[in-house]
N, C-alpha and C positions, 0 to 999 in steps of 0.2 A: 182055618178052623171054621166050623159052622156056628153061627150065632142064631139063637132062637129067641123070639120076642113073644110075650104072652100078655093078654088082657089089655089094660090101658097103654102099656108100652107098645104093644103091637098096633093098636089104633093110632097112636101118635106117630110112630115110625112109618106106618103104611105098608108093612109087610110082616109076615110071620117068621121068615128065616132068610138068611143070606150067608154066603161064604165071605169071610173077611181075612185079611192078611195084615195084622197090625205090625208096626215097626218093632225092631228088636228092643227099643227103649221102653216098650210097654210090657211090664212084667207082672202086674197084679190086676185083680178085677177092677179096682178103683182107677188104675191107670188106663185100662181098656175102656171104661165108661167115659173117662175124660176124653180119650181119643175119639170115641164114637160121637160124643157130644159136639166135637169140632167139625163133623162131616157136613152138617147143614142144620137149618133151623128146626126141622122136624125132630132130628135126633137130640138137639139141644133142649127142646121142649120135653121130649120123652124122658130125658135123664136129668132134668133140672133139679129135682128134689132127691138128692142121692140117699137121704135117710129112708126113703120109701122104696128103694130098689133092693130086690133080693136077687141072688144069683145061684146058679148051680154049674159046677164044672164037671163035665162027663157024668151028669145025672146025680151028683152029690152036692148038697147044699154047701155053699162056700161064703165065707166072710169077704168083705170088700178088700181086706188086706191080704187075701189068699193069693199065693203065686199061681200064675197060669201054667207054668211048666210046659209040658208037652200036650196040653189039653187039645182034644179033637172037637169038643163041643162046649159051648157056654150058653146058658139060658138066663134070660132076664125076666123078672115078673114082679108084680107088686106084692105086698104082704098078703098072706092068705088068712081068711077068717072062716070060722065054723058057722054052722047054722042049720 
């Protein structure tokens, strides 16, 4: 699956996208975030405040408890504001 990182998450992770292969035990967005946070310190920092993480599965906004299913792409970004 392709993981896309935007804004502050991208800055902290140090890349805009990557191919990931989470284990079969990772079934939701929240579980994927936890798995990514274990990769290294940069990911742990990027995903430290889970309340501020937004996600989209295959370009549709998704809650943290949303199942990944057969997703081909997941995007992570901070909350958006207008202005």
